N, C-alpha and C positions, 0 to 999 in steps of 0.2 A: 627535629629537622631530618634526622636520618630515616625516620618512618615515612615522612612525606617523600623524601628522595627515593625510597624503595618503591612506594606506590607509583610515582611518576615513571620510574625506570621500568616497572612491569607494563604500564600503559604504553610507553614508547616502544618497548620490545614487541608487544602485540601488534602495534600499528605497523612496524617495519615488516613483521612476519606476513601480514595479510595485504599489504599495500598493492602489490602487483595483481593479486587476485581481484581486489576491488576494482582496479582500473580495467582489467580484462572483462570482468562481469558487466560493468556499466557500459563499456564500449560495445559489447555484443548486444546488450539490451537496447542501446541507442540505435543500432542498425535495424533491429526488428521493429522498434516503435516508429522509426522513420519511414518504413515502407507499409505500415498498416494504418489505414485511414480511420479516424474516429467514427465517421458515419457508418462504416462497415460494421464496427463493433455494435453500435446501437441497433442496426437493422437485424442482426443475428441473435439478439438477446430479448426477443419480444415475448417469450413465454418461459415456462419452467419445465418443458419437456427435456428428455435426456440430451437431445442434440444441442439445445440452447445452453444447457449446463456445461456440456463438453466444450462448446465454443467459448463460453465465459471463462472457463478454466484455462484454455489455451491463450486467450487474449490477456488474461491476468498474468500468466507466466511471462509474457512478453512486455509487461507494463512496468510502471514505477514500483520500486521496492520500498519506497517510503510509505509507512503506515498512514501518516496523515494525508499524503497525497492520494493514496488508494481509497481512503474513506471519502474524501471530497469527490474523487472521480466517480465512485459508485453512486453517490447522490446525484451527480450531474447526469450520469447515464439513466438513472431512474426518472429524473425529471424530463428527459428527452424521449421517454417512451420505453425504455428497457424494463423488463420484468423485475420485480423487487428481488425475488429469489436468485435470478440470474445475476443481478447486480452484486448481491452478497457473495455469490460464488466467485465472481470476478475479483472482489475485494480480498477474499481469503487467498486465492491463488497469487494475487499480486504481491502479497507480503510473505507468503510461506512456500511458494514453489518457484521462486526466481533463481536464476543461475548463480548470481553472486552470493546468495545465502548458502547454497550448497557447497560452493568452493570454499568459503570461509569456515563452514562446519568441518569440511574435510581437513583443512589445515590445522584447526585448533582442537577438534574433537576426534576426528577419524572418519574413515569412509562409511563405517556402519551408521553413524548419525546422519550422514547425507542420504544414505539409502532409506533410513527410517523416515526422514523428513518427506521424501518423495513417495513413500508408501502411505504415511499417515495423512498427508495433505488431501489426496483424493478421498480418503475415508471420511474426513471431516466434511468435505463438500457434499458428499452423498448423504451423510447423516443430516446436515443442515437442510438440504433440499427436502428430504423426507419429513423432517420435523416441521418445517414451515408449511408443508401441505396439510398438516394436522392442526397446527395452532393458529395460522393466519386466517383471519376472517375478513369478509368484505368491508365491514365497518372500520376495522383496524387499519386495513390498507388504504381506505379512503382518507382517514384522518392523517396517516403518514404521508400520503400524496399531497394533501392540502398543506401540511406543515412544511414539506420539502419545497413546495411551490412558493413559500414565503421568502426563500432565499437567504435565510439567516446565515451569517458568516461563521465558519468553523476555523479551519486552518488549512493553509496551502490552497486556497480557493483559486487564486490566479494561476497556479501551476496546473490544477485540475482542468481549468478552462482552456488551456493551450493545446491545440491540435498541431503538433510540430511535424506531422507526416509530410512526405514528399508529394507535391502536386504534379510533378512532371509525369507525362504519360510514357508507357513503354514497359519492357520487362524488368525483372528484379534488378539485374546487374546494371542495365542501362540507367535506371532511375537512381540506383545507389551511387554510381560513378559520376553522375551529373553534378553540376555546380550546386544545384538545389539539394541534391542528395548529401553531399559533403557538409553543407551548411546545416541541414536537418540533423544529421548525426551529431555534429558539434553542439548544436543547441540542446538536444535531448541529453547528451552526455553531461554537460556542465549543469544543466537544470536538475538532473538527478542527484549530482553531488550536492548542489545547493539545498536540495530537499532533505537529505539524510545526514548531513555532516554534524548537525547538533546532536542527533540521537547517537551517531557513531562515536563522537568524542565523549559524550556522557557515558555511554556503555563502557568504553575503554577505561575512563577515569574511575568509574564506580567499581569495575572489576578489579582494577589495579589496587584501589583502596581496600576493598574487601579482602582480596588475596593477601595483602600485606598486613592488615590490622585485625581481621576477624579470625579467631582461632578455629581450627578445623573441628574441634570438639563441639563447638556451638552448632555447626551444621549437622554433625553426626547425630546429635541429640534431637534436632528438629526433624530430621528425615528418618529417624528410627534405624540408623545404620547398625548393623549387627543382628537385625531381625529380618531375614530375607523376605519372608512372606508378608509380614506387616509393612515392610518398606515398599514392596512392589504394589501393595494396595494403596498405601498412603501417598506415594510419590505423585501419580497422576492427579490426585485430588488437590494436593497442596501446590503443585507446580504453577497452575494458572493463577492461584491466589498470590503467590510471591511475585509473579509477573505484573499483576494488577497494581501492586503498591511500589513496584520498582521504577515506574515512570519512564522506562526505557523500552523503545520499540524499534521496528525495522530490523536491520542486521546488527544494531547496537546491542541486542540482548544476547548474542552468541558469546562474547567474552564473559558475560556474567554466567551463562550456562556452564562454561568451563569451571568456574568457581563452585557452582552448585554440584556438578558431577564429581569434582574432586572432594567435595565435602560430604558425599554420601547419598545424594538423592538417587532414586532408581532410574534406570534407563528410560522407562516410559514417562517418568516424572520430568526428565530433561526435555523430552519431545513435547509434552503438553505445555511446559513452560515456554518453549520457543514459539509454539503456535499461538500463545495467548497474548501476543503483542497487540492484538486488536481489542483487548479488554482492559488496557491500562486506564486509569482513572481519567486522564485528560480526554481520551478518545470516547469514553462513555459519556462525558459531558457534551462532546460534539454530536454523538448520536441523539442526545436529548434535544439539541438545537435543530438537528436535521429532521427527525422523525417524530418527536414527541416522547413523553415519558413512558407511555404504555408500550410503544414499539421498542424503546430502549430496553425495557425490562425483558421483552420477548427475545431480542437479539442477544442480550447478555446471558439469559438462561440457556437458550439453544446453543450458542457458541460454547459456553462452558461445558455443557453435557457432551457435546460432540468432541471437544478437545480431550476431555477425560477418557471417553470411550476409545478415541484414537490412541491415547497413551497406553491403555490396557491392551489393545489389539497389537500394538508394536511390541510390547513386553512379551505377550504370549507367542508372537511369531518368532522373536529373536532368541528368547531364553532356551526353548527346547532344541533349537538348531545349533546352539553354541556360537551364535553370531554376536551376542552381547559383548561389547569391547571390554578390554581390561581397563579398570579405572586408573591404573597407574600410567596408562599411555596418554592420558589427557593432562596437560600442564599449561601453566601460564608462561609463555616464552620470556626468558629473562637474560638471554645471551647478548643483547645489544646488537650492534651492527658489526658483522664480520664479512670477510670476502669469501662468500659462498654463492651458490646458485640463486639464493633469494635476493642477494644484493644486485647481481647482474640482471635478474628479471625486473627488479624494482627500477633500476636505471633505464632499462629499455622501455618499460611501460610509462615511466615518468616523461620520457621524450614524447611518446604518443599523446599523453594527457596534455603536455604543453602545446603541441600542435593543434589539438582540438580546442583548447582554451583560447589560443590566439585567434583561431577562426571564429569562435563564438563572439569575442569582443569586437572583432572587426565587422561583424554583420548584425549589429544591434543588440548584442547580449546584455549590455548594461541596462537598457530599458526593460528587457525581459525580466531581469532580476528585480527591478523596481516594481514590476507588475505581479510578482510571484504571490504575494499575500493579498491580492486584490479582491474585488467583489466576486461573489459567485456568478456563474454564467446564467444567462437567461435562456429561454427556450427558442428564441428567434434571434437572428443576427442579420445585420445589414450595414452597408456603408463602411466596411472595414477592409476592403480589398486593397486600398491604397497604403495601408500600414506596412505591408511587406516592403514596398519600395522605399519608404522612409527609413525603416529600421535596417534593412539590408544595406542601405547606403550610409548608415551611421548617423542619420538625422533623427531628430526627435519627432515624436508622434504629434500631430496637430492637437491642440488642447481640446477641441470639441470631441475628439474620439474618446477621451477619458471622462467626459462630464457624465455624472449620473443622470439617468432618465428622469424627467419630472414625475413626481408622484401623482397618480391619478386616483382620486377618491371614488369609491363605489359604495353601494348600499352596505357592503360588509367591510369597507375600509381596508382592503387587502393591500399590504405594503408591496410595492414593486421593486425588485432588486435592480441594482445598477447594471448597465449593459456589459456584456462580456468584452474584455480587452484581450485581443488576440496577438500572438507573436507573429514574426514575419513568415512569409510564404504560406499563409493560410488560405484556404478556400473561403470566399466571402460568406458562405453560409453552409451549415450542415443541413442536409435534407432530413428533416425529422417530422414527418406529417403526423406522427402519433404521439407527439410530446404531450405530457400532462398539462392541463389547463386549469387554473384555479376557477372554482365555480363563480367567483365574483366578477370574472371577466364576461359573464353573460352568455357563454356558449352553451351552457347546460350539459357539458360532457366532461367527465373526469377519466383520465387514463389510469387503469389499475393493473397494468402488466397482463398477466395471464387471465385476469378476470375480464379483460376486454374494456371497452368504453361503456361507461354507465351513464345513462341519461338521468339528469337531476335538474329540476328547476333551480336557477341560481338563488332564488329567494327562499327555497325550502330544500336544503340538501338531504334531509332525512327521507324525503319521499322520492324514491327512485325505482326504476324498473330496468331490467337488463334485456 
């Protein structure tokens, strides 16, 4: 029992240490997400040119830090017409370049790790974009688009389908200070917490258990501690593999990174481990559902290579300059609650969180939580404008808004996904004229991002001409 108590004490101390930073990070992220309309994101990610990749990175940094929500949202953007490479850049930035991740790394690991994260993240995105230009072929993209169009459910589909941005017109501060603005921020804030809390709690508990029960000698042997050159080579290679089997993603893998760093993994190994939250086994299975087995293999290979290279680059940049942090400076907090600046910050931000949460539940938040794991979005939306008024007033959504669309059989028997369920204050439709259309719908055109629209007779998709 004492060992369990020690593990829980470590997990509780870590939670108290980073609580204010989490609330601050999610609040700032909510502000940005509230003022950026989803239709704008889709419109700017139509190809894989540098401008689109930069835009995807910027939008990703201002998006959800939940890995599952980011993966679902990337698929949604791809289905609505975004380029596949740009969608993947958005996904990477959404989980690895967000503010809350940097703040938590600063508190638990040190500023050097935060700096390394924001250096390595863009390196990964550039490498992924370059490698995709080489390995992605028209046939593979076509198959991935057709698989994505089937709308197979993964995780956090309802969350990914929600565009909670402000629809009020005007400047930034006018929109943000409006009633709709406050409501949008509250909705995004609470939904972000709802998306990541399981991963965060799992990461804290796993890190506490490993820190309390696994001897340091085990990690030192695994990471070749005591052999500087071999350790620097081995660390970025094994870091993503440890992440894959840890089942912990989003910001929940930072506490575990503290354990690995204290145990002897190299600096670059820690960075590659944190980046690899998009390669954990449950997410790989979601890739399979979204894009098919072949594309999943390509994503896994390209992501892994890019993360390893980024780990090496960070190691080579920091070691010669003396910026590699002292391993002794990283530790699992175990001091509990004391009256210091952390406690006062936690109390202040807990009040902010309570106000936003109250606003959330008074404006239809309970129904939004029920929609969170709902069906994937479709490419078209209609008849949902009235939902804002029902939810904002605290009334339930009319039943017909949640009924799945009747299945329509075609020559290829393509399964039609359920209609998108939207949260309050949403635009009744996202303008997305270039959304990908399954060949079975008879239009004869399939959207392949930077490949453009490819003509193909619906009865014979192999015969195509650009």
